A tleap script that builds the chain and sets N, CA, C and O, in Angstrom:
source leaprc.protein.ff14SB
mol = sequence {
  NMET ILE GLU VAL TYR ILE ASP GLY ALA SER
  ALA GLY ASN PRO GLY ARG SER GLY ALA GLY
  ILE PHE ILE LYS ALA ASN GLY THR VAL GLU
  LYS TYR SER ILE PRO LEU GLY ILE MET SER
  ASN HIE GLU ALA GLU PHE HIE ALA PHE ILE
  ASN GLY LEU LYS ILE CYS LEU GLU LYS GLY
  TYR VAL ASN SER VAL VAL SER PHE ARG THR
  ASP SER GLU LEU VAL ASN ASN ALA ILE GLU
  LYS GLN PHE VAL LYS ASN LYS LEU TYR ALA
  PRO LEU LEU ASP GLU ALA ILE TYR LEU ALA
  ALA LYS PHE GLU LEU PHE PHE MET LYS TRP
  ILE PRO SER VAL GLU ASN LYS LEU ALA ASP
  GLU LEU ALA ARG LEU ALA ILE GLN LYS ASN
  SER GLY GLU GLU PRO ASN LYS SER CSER
}
set mol.1.N position { 22.494 -5.164 -6.694 }
set mol.1.CA position { 21.122 -4.493 -6.451 }
set mol.1.C position { 20.894 -3.942 -5.270 }
set mol.1.O position { 21.347 -4.469 -4.254 }
set mol.2.N position { 20.159 -2.800 -5.226 }
set mol.2.CA position { 19.875 -2.156 -3.876 }
set mol.2.C position { 18.256 -2.588 -3.468 }
set mol.2.O position { 17.330 -2.296 -4.225 }
set mol.3.N position { 18.085 -3.163 -2.452 }
set mol.3.CA position { 16.752 -3.665 -2.152 }
set mol.3.C position { 16.346 -2.566 -1.074 }
set mol.3.O position { 17.169 -2.332 -0.188 }
set mol.4.N position { 15.221 -1.921 -1.081 }
set mol.4.CA position { 14.724 -0.806 -0.175 }
set mol.4.C position { 13.287 -1.476 0.102 }
set mol.4.O position { 12.493 -1.788 -0.785 }
set mol.5.N position { 13.117 -1.621 1.289 }
set mol.5.CA position { 11.623 -2.149 1.871 }
set mol.5.C position { 11.159 -0.921 2.648 }
set mol.5.O position { 11.924 -0.342 3.421 }
set mol.6.N position { 10.020 -0.564 2.459 }
set mol.6.CA position { 9.464 0.796 2.959 }
set mol.6.C position { 7.991 0.421 3.696 }
set mol.6.O position { 7.334 -0.542 3.299 }
set mol.7.N position { 7.581 1.201 4.704 }
set mol.7.CA position { 6.613 1.156 5.276 }
set mol.7.C position { 6.092 2.432 5.897 }
set mol.7.O position { 6.950 3.063 6.513 }
set mol.8.N position { 4.962 2.918 5.875 }
set mol.8.CA position { 4.321 3.899 6.719 }
set mol.8.C position { 3.334 3.367 7.770 }
set mol.8.O position { 2.709 2.327 7.563 }
set mol.9.N position { 3.184 4.131 8.977 }
set mol.9.CA position { 2.301 3.513 9.962 }
set mol.9.C position { 1.675 4.921 10.656 }
set mol.9.O position { 2.433 5.870 10.858 }
set mol.10.N position { 0.557 4.979 10.931 }
set mol.10.CA position { -0.110 5.749 11.790 }
set mol.10.C position { -0.937 5.345 12.920 }
set mol.10.O position { -1.764 4.438 12.826 }
set mol.11.N position { -0.688 6.115 14.162 }
set mol.11.CA position { -1.526 5.763 15.333 }
set mol.11.C position { -2.688 6.616 15.443 }
set mol.11.O position { -2.698 7.670 16.080 }
set mol.12.N position { -3.883 6.026 14.665 }
set mol.12.CA position { -5.105 6.972 14.389 }
set mol.12.C position { -4.931 7.235 12.764 }
set mol.12.O position { -3.977 6.945 12.042 }
set mol.13.N position { -6.196 7.891 12.434 }
set mol.13.CA position { -5.982 8.104 10.935 }
set mol.13.C position { -6.847 9.276 10.843 }
set mol.13.O position { -8.056 9.047 10.807 }
set mol.14.N position { -6.480 10.415 10.802 }
set mol.14.CA position { -4.826 10.635 11.004 }
set mol.14.C position { -4.639 10.578 12.408 }
set mol.14.O position { -5.502 10.621 13.286 }
set mol.15.N position { -3.279 10.465 12.528 }
set mol.15.CA position { -2.461 10.528 13.796 }
set mol.15.C position { -1.090 10.486 13.783 }
set mol.15.O position { -0.506 10.681 12.717 }
set mol.16.N position { -0.410 10.238 14.908 }
set mol.16.CA position { 1.095 10.316 14.802 }
set mol.16.C position { 1.447 9.340 13.876 }
set mol.16.O position { 0.893 8.241 13.875 }
set mol.17.N position { 2.433 9.683 12.988 }
set mol.17.CA position { 2.942 8.689 11.925 }
set mol.17.C position { 4.421 8.473 11.820 }
set mol.17.O position { 5.168 9.334 12.285 }
set mol.18.N position { 4.845 7.545 11.327 }
set mol.18.CA position { 6.154 7.208 11.093 }
set mol.18.C position { 6.336 6.469 9.792 }
set mol.18.O position { 5.412 5.890 9.221 }
set mol.19.N position { 7.761 6.526 9.288 }
set mol.19.CA position { 8.148 5.977 8.128 }
set mol.19.C position { 9.170 4.893 8.650 }
set mol.19.O position { 9.903 5.157 9.603 }
set mol.20.N position { 9.205 3.817 8.091 }
set mol.20.CA position { 10.238 2.737 8.234 }
set mol.20.C position { 10.996 2.306 6.913 }
set mol.20.O position { 10.405 1.958 5.891 }
set mol.21.N position { 12.264 2.363 7.039 }
set mol.21.CA position { 12.961 2.237 5.847 }
set mol.21.C position { 14.063 1.082 6.257 }
set mol.21.O position { 14.837 1.157 7.211 }
set mol.22.N position { 13.966 0.100 5.404 }
set mol.22.CA position { 15.181 -0.908 5.434 }
set mol.22.C position { 15.713 -1.162 4.259 }
set mol.22.O position { 15.036 -1.556 3.309 }
set mol.23.N position { 17.182 -0.930 4.197 }
set mol.23.CA position { 17.995 -0.782 2.833 }
set mol.23.C position { 19.126 -1.825 2.823 }
set mol.23.O position { 20.136 -1.669 3.510 }
set mol.24.N position { 18.917 -2.982 1.962 }
set mol.24.CA position { 20.196 -3.880 1.863 }
set mol.24.C position { 20.909 -3.382 0.514 }
set mol.24.O position { 20.401 -3.309 -0.605 }
set mol.25.N position { 22.039 -3.102 0.853 }
set mol.25.CA position { 22.913 -2.494 -0.271 }
set mol.25.C position { 24.393 -3.017 -0.107 }
set mol.25.O position { 25.025 -2.940 0.947 }
set mol.26.N position { 24.850 -3.544 -1.248 }
set mol.26.CA position { 26.367 -3.900 -1.147 }
set mol.26.C position { 26.957 -4.642 -0.029 }
set mol.26.O position { 28.111 -4.473 0.364 }
set mol.27.N position { 26.109 -5.477 0.469 }
set mol.27.CA position { 26.542 -6.241 1.741 }
set mol.27.C position { 26.232 -5.649 3.140 }
set mol.27.O position { 26.398 -6.202 4.227 }
set mol.28.N position { 25.677 -4.227 2.850 }
set mol.28.CA position { 25.424 -3.545 4.311 }
set mol.28.C position { 23.855 -3.529 4.401 }
set mol.28.O position { 23.036 -3.701 3.498 }
set mol.29.N position { 23.670 -3.287 5.677 }
set mol.29.CA position { 22.069 -3.180 6.165 }
set mol.29.C position { 22.050 -1.925 6.725 }
set mol.29.O position { 22.946 -1.617 7.510 }
set mol.30.N position { 20.999 -0.996 6.393 }
set mol.30.CA position { 20.676 0.368 6.838 }
set mol.30.C position { 19.346 0.373 7.280 }
set mol.30.O position { 18.453 0.041 6.501 }
set mol.31.N position { 19.082 0.736 8.528 }
set mol.31.CA position { 17.678 1.030 9.173 }
set mol.31.C position { 17.246 2.467 9.433 }
set mol.31.O position { 18.009 3.250 9.998 }
set mol.32.N position { 16.009 2.827 9.019 }
set mol.32.CA position { 15.635 4.160 9.283 }
set mol.32.C position { 14.397 4.162 9.840 }
set mol.32.O position { 13.518 3.472 9.323 }
set mol.33.N position { 14.102 5.027 11.110 }
set mol.33.CA position { 12.964 5.253 11.598 }
set mol.33.C position { 12.510 6.798 11.713 }
set mol.33.O position { 12.943 7.485 12.637 }
set mol.34.N position { 11.694 7.282 10.822 }
set mol.34.CA position { 11.387 8.680 10.535 }
set mol.34.C position { 10.052 9.009 11.133 }
set mol.34.O position { 8.991 8.553 10.706 }
set mol.35.N position { 10.168 9.820 12.138 }
set mol.35.CA position { 9.010 10.358 12.557 }
set mol.35.C position { 8.290 11.552 11.471 }
set mol.35.O position { 8.922 12.492 10.989 }
set mol.36.N position { 7.101 11.319 11.269 }
set mol.36.CA position { 6.355 12.027 10.247 }
set mol.36.C position { 5.410 13.246 10.622 }
set mol.36.O position { 5.020 14.122 9.849 }
set mol.37.N position { 5.126 13.116 11.966 }
set mol.37.CA position { 4.146 14.011 12.462 }
set mol.37.C position { 2.741 13.539 12.337 }
set mol.37.O position { 2.543 12.325 12.331 }
set mol.38.N position { 1.751 14.363 12.239 }
set mol.38.CA position { 0.337 14.082 12.077 }
set mol.38.C position { -0.128 13.902 10.693 }
set mol.38.O position { -0.051 14.879 9.948 }
set mol.39.N position { -0.707 12.545 10.138 }
set mol.39.CA position { -1.141 12.433 8.894 }
set mol.39.C position { -1.848 11.152 9.010 }
set mol.39.O position { -1.908 10.459 10.026 }
set mol.40.N position { -2.461 10.868 7.690 }
set mol.40.CA position { -3.262 9.558 7.486 }
set mol.40.C position { -2.143 8.663 7.112 }
set mol.40.O position { -1.037 9.068 6.755 }
set mol.41.N position { -2.522 7.332 7.223 }
set mol.41.CA position { -1.709 6.066 7.191 }
set mol.41.C position { -1.228 6.093 5.705 }
set mol.41.O position { -0.110 5.681 5.396 }
set mol.42.N position { -2.243 6.667 4.670 }
set mol.42.CA position { -1.743 6.436 3.128 }
set mol.42.C position { -0.855 7.570 2.928 }
set mol.42.O position { 0.037 7.406 2.095 }
set mol.43.N position { -0.935 8.903 3.644 }
set mol.43.CA position { 0.261 9.690 3.491 }
set mol.43.C position { 1.531 9.121 4.087 }
set mol.43.O position { 2.583 9.375 3.500 }
set mol.44.N position { 1.557 8.430 5.113 }
set mol.44.CA position { 2.677 8.054 5.747 }
set mol.44.C position { 3.195 7.067 4.856 }
set mol.44.O position { 4.421 7.020 4.955 }
set mol.45.N position { 2.728 6.249 4.011 }
set mol.45.CA position { 3.085 5.297 3.192 }
set mol.45.C position { 3.830 5.888 2.066 }
set mol.45.O position { 4.850 5.353 1.632 }
set mol.46.N position { 3.283 7.119 1.521 }
set mol.46.CA position { 3.778 7.856 0.498 }
set mol.46.C position { 5.278 8.568 0.879 }
set mol.46.O position { 6.273 8.590 0.154 }
set mol.47.N position { 5.130 9.129 2.214 }
set mol.47.CA position { 6.292 9.781 2.649 }
set mol.47.C position { 7.301 8.712 3.074 }
set mol.47.O position { 8.444 9.155 3.184 }
set mol.48.N position { 7.151 7.396 3.341 }
set mol.48.CA position { 7.938 6.469 3.687 }
set mol.48.C position { 8.943 6.284 2.251 }
set mol.48.O position { 10.174 6.302 2.254 }
set mol.49.N position { 8.133 6.121 1.159 }
set mol.49.CA position { 8.581 5.931 -0.337 }
set mol.49.C position { 9.379 7.159 -0.652 }
set mol.49.O position { 10.516 7.005 -1.098 }
set mol.50.N position { 8.932 8.279 -0.478 }
set mol.50.CA position { 9.846 9.491 -0.804 }
set mol.50.C position { 11.055 9.648 0.056 }
set mol.50.O position { 12.144 9.949 -0.432 }
set mol.51.N position { 10.878 9.453 1.299 }
set mol.51.CA position { 12.060 9.467 2.143 }
set mol.51.C position { 13.233 8.280 1.819 }
set mol.51.O position { 14.437 8.409 2.038 }
set mol.52.N position { 12.652 7.248 1.316 }
set mol.52.CA position { 13.643 5.889 0.750 }
set mol.52.C position { 14.237 6.618 -0.536 }
set mol.52.O position { 15.446 6.777 -0.705 }
set mol.53.N position { 13.457 6.955 -1.239 }
set mol.53.CA position { 14.131 7.560 -2.701 }
set mol.53.C position { 15.004 8.612 -2.189 }
set mol.53.O position { 15.982 8.783 -2.916 }
set mol.54.N position { 14.955 9.368 -1.165 }
set mol.54.CA position { 15.754 10.722 -1.098 }
set mol.54.C position { 17.032 10.049 -0.493 }
set mol.54.O position { 18.118 10.554 -0.778 }
set mol.55.N position { 16.986 8.906 0.350 }
set mol.55.CA position { 18.223 8.442 1.162 }
set mol.55.C position { 18.913 7.805 0.000 }
set mol.55.O position { 20.103 8.035 -0.215 }
set mol.56.N position { 18.138 6.938 -0.826 }
set mol.56.CA position { 19.157 6.451 -1.964 }
set mol.56.C position { 19.668 7.375 -2.970 }
set mol.56.O position { 20.627 6.985 -3.635 }
set mol.57.N position { 19.210 8.478 -3.181 }
set mol.57.CA position { 19.717 9.591 -3.684 }
set mol.57.C position { 21.144 10.071 -3.239 }
set mol.57.O position { 22.154 10.159 -3.937 }
set mol.58.N position { 20.963 10.393 -1.746 }
set mol.58.CA position { 21.957 10.807 -1.074 }
set mol.58.C position { 23.173 9.965 -1.039 }
set mol.58.O position { 24.312 10.433 -1.011 }
set mol.59.N position { 22.864 8.604 -1.044 }
set mol.59.CA position { 23.816 7.505 -0.951 }
set mol.59.C position { 24.318 7.173 -2.301 }
set mol.59.O position { 25.094 6.234 -2.476 }
set mol.60.N position { 23.870 7.965 -3.305 }
set mol.60.CA position { 24.495 7.645 -4.711 }
set mol.60.C position { 24.142 6.710 -5.313 }
set mol.60.O position { 24.961 6.202 -6.079 }
set mol.61.N position { 22.958 6.194 -5.213 }
set mol.61.CA position { 22.604 4.725 -5.894 }
set mol.61.C position { 21.988 4.926 -7.175 }
set mol.61.O position { 21.187 4.109 -7.629 }
set mol.62.N position { 22.354 6.069 -7.836 }
set mol.62.CA position { 21.661 6.318 -9.135 }
set mol.62.C position { 21.768 5.566 -10.243 }
set mol.62.O position { 20.947 5.431 -11.151 }
set mol.63.N position { 23.219 4.910 -10.065 }
set mol.63.CA position { 23.546 4.054 -11.496 }
set mol.63.C position { 23.416 2.596 -10.904 }
set mol.63.O position { 23.886 1.640 -11.521 }
set mol.64.N position { 22.901 2.477 -9.941 }
set mol.64.CA position { 22.408 0.932 -9.322 }
set mol.64.C position { 21.063 0.487 -9.922 }
set mol.64.O position { 20.245 1.165 -10.543 }
set mol.65.N position { 21.031 -0.827 -9.585 }
set mol.65.CA position { 19.610 -1.310 -9.815 }
set mol.65.C position { 18.891 -0.869 -8.453 }
set mol.65.O position { 19.439 -1.185 -7.397 }
set mol.66.N position { 17.829 -0.238 -8.432 }
set mol.66.CA position { 17.012 -0.012 -7.078 }
set mol.66.C position { 15.892 -0.529 -7.172 }
set mol.66.O position { 15.185 -0.342 -8.163 }
set mol.67.N position { 15.500 -1.332 -6.076 }
set mol.67.CA position { 14.202 -2.102 -6.182 }
set mol.67.C position { 13.706 -1.904 -4.757 }
set mol.67.O position { 14.304 -2.255 -3.739 }
set mol.68.N position { 12.544 -1.300 -4.827 }
set mol.68.CA position { 11.608 -0.861 -3.669 }
set mol.68.C position { 10.786 -2.047 -3.506 }
set mol.68.O position { 10.527 -2.779 -4.461 }
set mol.69.N position { 10.352 -2.267 -2.278 }
set mol.69.CA position { 9.397 -3.327 -1.722 }
set mol.69.C position { 8.468 -2.584 -0.834 }
set mol.69.O position { 8.880 -1.942 0.132 }
set mol.70.N position { 7.127 -2.673 -1.181 }
set mol.70.CA position { 6.194 -2.101 -0.221 }
set mol.70.C position { 5.016 -3.211 -0.071 }
set mol.70.O position { 4.862 -4.149 -0.854 }
set mol.71.N position { 4.208 -2.941 1.077 }
set mol.71.CA position { 3.094 -3.688 1.199 }
set mol.71.C position { 1.830 -2.849 0.916 }
set mol.71.O position { 0.704 -3.347 0.912 }
set mol.72.N position { 2.075 -1.592 0.689 }
set mol.72.CA position { 1.017 -0.678 0.281 }
set mol.72.C position { 0.546 -0.793 -1.146 }
set mol.72.O position { 1.249 -0.410 -2.081 }
set mol.73.N position { -0.608 -1.305 -1.302 }
set mol.73.CA position { -1.212 -1.396 -2.592 }
set mol.73.C position { -1.431 0.013 -3.277 }
set mol.73.O position { -1.255 0.269 -4.468 }
set mol.74.N position { -1.763 0.692 -2.493 }
set mol.74.CA position { -2.049 2.107 -2.973 }
set mol.74.C position { -0.776 2.596 -3.731 }
set mol.74.O position { -0.752 2.728 -4.954 }
set mol.75.N position { 0.251 2.848 -2.930 }
set mol.75.CA position { 1.612 3.522 -3.338 }
set mol.75.C position { 1.949 2.422 -4.726 }
set mol.75.O position { 2.070 2.913 -5.848 }
set mol.76.N position { 2.052 1.235 -4.556 }
set mol.76.CA position { 2.581 0.295 -5.650 }
set mol.76.C position { 1.622 0.618 -7.012 }
set mol.76.O position { 2.164 0.831 -8.097 }
set mol.77.N position { 0.300 0.633 -6.874 }
set mol.77.CA position { -0.464 1.007 -7.798 }
set mol.77.C position { -0.337 2.461 -8.540 }
set mol.77.O position { -0.398 2.748 -9.735 }
set mol.78.N position { -0.155 3.200 -7.473 }
set mol.78.CA position { 0.094 4.768 -7.938 }
set mol.78.C position { 1.256 4.935 -8.815 }
set mol.78.O position { 1.222 5.688 -9.788 }
set mol.79.N position { 2.416 4.155 -8.444 }
set mol.79.CA position { 3.561 4.201 -9.175 }
set mol.79.C position { 3.415 3.525 -10.488 }
set mol.79.O position { 3.886 4.060 -11.491 }
set mol.80.N position { 2.771 2.340 -10.556 }
set mol.80.CA position { 2.544 1.541 -11.722 }
set mol.80.C position { 1.878 2.363 -12.757 }
set mol.80.O position { 2.355 2.496 -13.885 }
set mol.81.N position { 0.576 3.010 -12.298 }
set mol.81.CA position { -0.272 3.716 -13.144 }
set mol.81.C position { 0.032 5.131 -13.296 }
set mol.81.O position { -0.535 5.824 -14.141 }
set mol.82.N position { 0.989 5.609 -12.428 }
set mol.82.CA position { 1.271 7.052 -12.448 }
set mol.82.C position { -0.030 7.932 -12.259 }
set mol.82.O position { -0.238 8.974 -12.881 }
set mol.83.N position { -0.922 7.348 -11.271 }
set mol.83.CA position { -2.031 8.210 -11.148 }
set mol.83.C position { -2.762 7.760 -9.610 }
set mol.83.O position { -2.525 6.660 -9.111 }
set mol.84.N position { -3.485 8.561 -9.087 }
set mol.84.CA position { -4.051 8.347 -7.830 }
set mol.84.C position { -5.391 8.894 -7.905 }
set mol.84.O position { -5.458 9.973 -8.493 }
set mol.85.N position { -6.555 8.379 -7.421 }
set mol.85.CA position { -7.890 8.982 -7.443 }
set mol.85.C position { -8.013 10.064 -6.653 }
set mol.85.O position { -8.580 11.078 -7.060 }
set mol.86.N position { -7.458 9.956 -5.346 }
set mol.86.CA position { -7.613 10.882 -4.279 }
set mol.86.C position { -6.512 11.818 -4.572 }
set mol.86.O position { -5.318 11.530 -4.489 }
set mol.87.N position { -7.113 13.227 -5.004 }
set mol.87.CA position { -6.222 14.364 -5.284 }
set mol.87.C position { -5.269 14.644 -3.961 }
set mol.87.O position { -4.144 15.124 -4.103 }
set mol.88.N position { -5.731 14.356 -2.848 }
set mol.88.CA position { -4.773 14.753 -1.729 }
set mol.88.C position { -3.436 14.088 -1.839 }
set mol.88.O position { -2.483 14.552 -1.213 }
set mol.89.N position { -3.303 12.991 -2.623 }
set mol.89.CA position { -2.162 12.131 -2.819 }
set mol.89.C position { -1.218 12.776 -3.979 }
set mol.89.O position { 0.003 12.624 -4.003 }
set mol.90.N position { -1.922 13.477 -4.882 }
set mol.90.CA position { -1.514 13.674 -6.143 }
set mol.90.C position { 0.158 14.501 -6.064 }
set mol.90.O position { 1.061 14.289 -6.873 }
set mol.91.N position { 0.232 15.396 -4.947 }
set mol.91.CA position { 1.508 15.941 -5.037 }
set mol.91.C position { 2.611 14.991 -4.413 }
set mol.91.O position { 3.784 15.110 -4.767 }
set mol.92.N position { 2.233 14.076 -3.511 }
set mol.92.CA position { 3.098 13.201 -3.212 }
set mol.92.C position { 3.643 12.110 -4.345 }
set mol.92.O position { 4.813 11.740 -4.434 }
set mol.93.N position { 2.636 11.711 -5.120 }
set mol.93.CA position { 2.909 10.798 -6.107 }
set mol.93.C position { 3.794 11.645 -7.399 }
set mol.93.O position { 4.571 11.002 -8.104 }
set mol.94.N position { 3.612 12.918 -7.582 }
set mol.94.CA position { 4.334 13.829 -8.441 }
set mol.94.C position { 5.744 13.754 -8.056 }
set mol.94.O position { 6.628 13.448 -8.857 }
set mol.95.N position { 5.979 14.075 -6.643 }
set mol.95.CA position { 7.429 14.296 -5.931 }
set mol.95.C position { 7.862 12.674 -6.057 }
set mol.95.O position { 8.933 12.498 -6.637 }
set mol.96.N position { 7.339 11.769 -5.705 }
set mol.96.CA position { 7.874 10.305 -5.974 }
set mol.96.C position { 8.208 9.996 -7.289 }
set mol.96.O position { 9.291 9.455 -7.508 }
set mol.97.N position { 7.353 10.288 -8.306 }
set mol.97.CA position { 7.707 9.944 -9.777 }
set mol.97.C position { 9.182 10.946 -10.236 }
set mol.97.O position { 10.152 10.536 -10.873 }
set mol.98.N position { 9.001 12.125 -9.773 }
set mol.98.CA position { 10.154 13.063 -10.147 }
set mol.98.C position { 11.448 12.481 -9.612 }
set mol.98.O position { 12.463 12.544 -10.306 }
set mol.99.N position { 11.466 11.821 -8.203 }
set mol.99.CA position { 12.548 11.176 -7.750 }
set mol.99.C position { 13.208 10.081 -8.258 }
set mol.99.O position { 14.422 9.960 -8.426 }
set mol.100.N position { 12.071 9.059 -8.561 }
set mol.100.CA position { 12.337 7.854 -9.032 }
set mol.100.C position { 12.885 7.859 -10.452 }
set mol.100.O position { 13.595 6.983 -10.946 }
set mol.101.N position { 12.456 8.965 -11.031 }
set mol.101.CA position { 13.079 9.176 -12.646 }
set mol.101.C position { 14.527 9.354 -12.662 }
set mol.101.O position { 15.129 9.155 -13.717 }
set mol.102.N position { 15.298 9.791 -11.360 }
set mol.102.CA position { 16.587 9.936 -11.279 }
set mol.102.C position { 17.551 8.820 -11.223 }
set mol.102.O position { 18.771 8.952 -11.328 }
set mol.103.N position { 16.853 7.601 -11.034 }
set mol.103.CA position { 17.461 6.413 -11.025 }
set mol.103.C position { 17.529 5.744 -12.362 }
set mol.103.O position { 16.534 5.645 -13.079 }
set mol.104.N position { 18.990 5.176 -12.771 }
set mol.104.CA position { 18.947 4.549 -14.062 }
set mol.104.C position { 17.982 3.247 -14.045 }
set mol.104.O position { 17.190 3.117 -14.978 }
set mol.105.N position { 18.020 2.428 -13.169 }
set mol.105.CA position { 17.230 1.420 -13.118 }
set mol.105.C position { 16.333 1.236 -11.683 }
set mol.105.O position { 16.842 0.803 -10.650 }
set mol.106.N position { 15.011 1.614 -11.795 }
set mol.106.CA position { 14.156 1.719 -10.611 }
set mol.106.C position { 12.976 0.707 -10.731 }
set mol.106.O position { 12.283 0.601 -11.743 }
set mol.107.N position { 12.829 0.015 -9.653 }
set mol.107.CA position { 11.520 -0.970 -9.823 }
set mol.107.C position { 11.001 -0.880 -8.528 }
set mol.107.O position { 11.711 -0.742 -7.532 }
set mol.108.N position { 9.532 -0.970 -8.510 }
set mol.108.CA position { 8.676 -0.987 -7.504 }
set mol.108.C position { 8.009 -2.456 -7.478 }
set mol.108.O position { 7.460 -2.990 -8.442 }
set mol.109.N position { 8.161 -3.002 -6.198 }
set mol.109.CA position { 7.211 -4.364 -6.222 }
set mol.109.C position { 6.435 -4.431 -4.976 }
set mol.109.O position { 6.947 -4.100 -3.906 }
set mol.110.N position { 5.054 -4.902 -5.079 }
set mol.110.CA position { 4.224 -5.062 -3.984 }
set mol.110.C position { 4.550 -6.210 -3.289 }
set mol.110.O position { 4.571 -7.220 -3.993 }
set mol.111.N position { 4.827 -6.368 -2.049 }
set mol.111.CA position { 5.050 -7.722 -1.321 }
set mol.111.C position { 3.924 -7.812 -0.073 }
set mol.111.O position { 3.451 -6.768 0.377 }
set mol.112.N position { 3.586 -8.930 0.378 }
set mol.112.CA position { 2.834 -9.124 1.267 }
set mol.112.C position { 3.310 -8.742 2.804 }
set mol.112.O position { 4.477 -8.946 3.139 }
set mol.113.N position { 2.371 -8.190 3.698 }
set mol.113.CA position { 3.018 -7.494 5.048 }
set mol.113.C position { 3.803 -8.368 5.729 }
set mol.113.O position { 4.688 -7.920 6.457 }
set mol.114.N position { 3.603 -9.743 5.600 }
set mol.114.CA position { 4.413 -10.654 6.251 }
set mol.114.C position { 5.770 -10.654 5.849 }
set mol.114.O position { 6.616 -11.178 6.573 }
set mol.115.N position { 6.100 -10.069 4.663 }
set mol.115.CA position { 7.535 -10.104 4.113 }
set mol.115.C position { 8.063 -8.795 4.192 }
set mol.115.O position { 9.075 -8.483 3.566 }
set mol.116.N position { 7.267 -7.777 5.130 }
set mol.116.CA position { 7.670 -6.537 5.074 }
set mol.116.C position { 7.672 -5.955 6.721 }
set mol.116.O position { 7.531 -4.766 7.005 }
set mol.117.N position { 7.846 -6.976 7.646 }
set mol.117.CA position { 7.949 -6.768 9.104 }
set mol.117.C position { 8.819 -5.835 9.419 }
set mol.117.O position { 8.458 -4.954 10.200 }
set mol.118.N position { 10.104 -5.830 8.898 }
set mol.118.CA position { 11.182 -5.169 9.464 }
set mol.118.C position { 10.987 -3.651 9.343 }
set mol.118.O position { 11.311 -2.886 10.251 }
set mol.119.N position { 10.412 -3.222 8.117 }
set mol.119.CA position { 10.081 -2.067 7.924 }
set mol.119.C position { 8.741 -1.448 8.534 }
set mol.119.O position { 8.585 -0.258 8.808 }
set mol.120.N position { 7.798 -2.473 8.698 }
set mol.120.CA position { 6.851 -2.186 9.717 }
set mol.120.C position { 7.215 -1.827 11.084 }
set mol.120.O position { 6.690 -0.831 11.581 }
set mol.121.N position { 8.209 -2.651 11.876 }
set mol.121.CA position { 8.499 -2.231 13.068 }
set mol.121.C position { 9.350 -0.910 12.934 }
set mol.121.O position { 9.208 -0.063 13.816 }
set mol.122.N position { 10.109 -0.703 12.030 }
set mol.122.CA position { 10.778 0.701 12.108 }
set mol.122.C position { 9.709 1.793 11.937 }
set mol.122.O position { 9.868 2.817 12.602 }
set mol.123.N position { 8.773 1.715 11.230 }
set mol.123.CA position { 7.688 2.551 11.066 }
set mol.123.C position { 7.043 2.821 12.480 }
set mol.123.O position { 6.838 3.943 12.945 }
set mol.124.N position { 6.760 1.637 13.083 }
set mol.124.CA position { 6.028 1.922 14.375 }
set mol.124.C position { 6.912 2.517 15.527 }
set mol.124.O position { 6.481 3.211 16.448 }
set mol.125.N position { 8.267 2.123 15.324 }
set mol.125.CA position { 9.094 2.974 16.211 }
set mol.125.C position { 9.227 4.407 16.125 }
set mol.125.O position { 9.406 5.172 17.073 }
set mol.126.N position { 9.100 4.775 14.609 }
set mol.126.CA position { 9.177 6.191 14.554 }
set mol.126.C position { 7.920 6.779 14.897 }
set mol.126.O position { 7.924 8.009 14.933 }
set mol.127.N position { 6.797 6.173 15.170 }
set mol.127.CA position { 5.594 6.809 15.661 }
set mol.127.C position { 5.803 7.276 17.071 }
set mol.127.O position { 5.333 8.302 17.561 }
set mol.128.N position { 6.648 6.299 17.722 }
set mol.128.CA position { 6.957 6.861 19.182 }
set mol.128.C position { 7.891 8.046 19.437 }
set mol.128.O position { 7.973 8.712 20.469 }
set mol.129.N position { 8.577 8.180 18.300 }
set mol.129.CA position { 9.828 9.409 18.152 }
set mol.129.C position { 8.908 10.714 18.129 }
set mol.129.O position { 9.401 11.755 18.565 }
set mol.130.N position { 7.538 10.718 17.622 }
set mol.130.CA position { 6.734 12.001 17.418 }
set mol.130.C position { 6.558 12.521 18.510 }
set mol.130.O position { 6.414 11.769 19.473 }
set mol.131.N position { 6.514 14.035 18.716 }
set mol.131.CA position { 6.048 14.500 19.801 }
set mol.131.C position { 4.696 14.696 19.880 }
set mol.131.O position { 4.207 15.043 20.955 }
set mol.132.N position { 3.968 14.517 18.847 }
set mol.132.CA position { 2.516 14.613 18.744 }
set mol.132.C position { 1.871 16.059 18.922 }
set mol.132.O position { 0.706 16.231 19.281 }
set mol.133.N position { 2.592 16.874 18.685 }
set mol.133.CA position { 2.228 18.315 19.071 }
set mol.133.C position { 2.057 19.163 17.585 }
set mol.133.O position { 0.939 19.600 17.310 }
set mol.134.N position { 3.001 19.344 16.805 }
set mol.134.CA position { 2.968 19.917 15.545 }
set mol.134.C position { 3.123 19.083 14.464 }
set mol.134.O position { 4.127 18.391 14.292 }
set mol.135.N position { 1.893 19.128 13.510 }
set mol.135.CA position { 2.074 18.491 12.198 }
set mol.135.C position { 3.229 18.626 11.457 }
set mol.135.O position { 3.659 19.757 11.232 }
set mol.136.N position { 3.842 17.572 11.010 }
set mol.136.CA position { 5.050 17.885 9.977 }
set mol.136.C position { 5.056 16.833 8.881 }
set mol.136.O position { 5.395 15.655 8.995 }
set mol.137.N position { 4.623 17.463 7.807 }
set mol.137.CA position { 4.334 16.658 6.538 }
set mol.137.C position { 5.532 16.854 5.593 }
set mol.137.O position { 5.474 16.534 4.406 }
set mol.138.N position { 6.639 17.403 6.179 }
set mol.138.CA position { 7.729 17.466 5.089 }
set mol.138.C position { 8.491 16.278 5.160 }
set mol.138.O position { 8.560 15.728 6.259 }
set mol.139.N position { 9.159 15.711 4.056 }
set mol.139.CA position { 9.821 14.447 3.845 }
set mol.139.C position { 11.271 14.795 4.216 }
set mol.139.O position { 12.148 13.933 4.153 }
savepdb mol mol.pdb
quit
């Protein structure tokens, strides 16, 4: 099983943002701190998820059991219900659903923040990597 812990963070709302992704796969550990530019915290959470999905696809984990863990109730509920109230997040949800469907076995689980500390640290590190000048909402 591939375990993927994700977190998005913003310094301000909106503000400089980052994605933290921690992957445990086949006895290895991979850590990613991805600067996202200027966006809201909720957008950063979705971008962390999308980036995690893309990394897993690039690694060829499509035939593995892939279990994502997030402390974002918004992202977890959006994936579970395949719906978001705020239309700003609809394109992000659509992209996430499209990418998640490429996996043979995909799971999403909400976890408390205390269990997601490493992904949170990686997201906060990514904030520091931003130039803070140009918004960059691409995943």
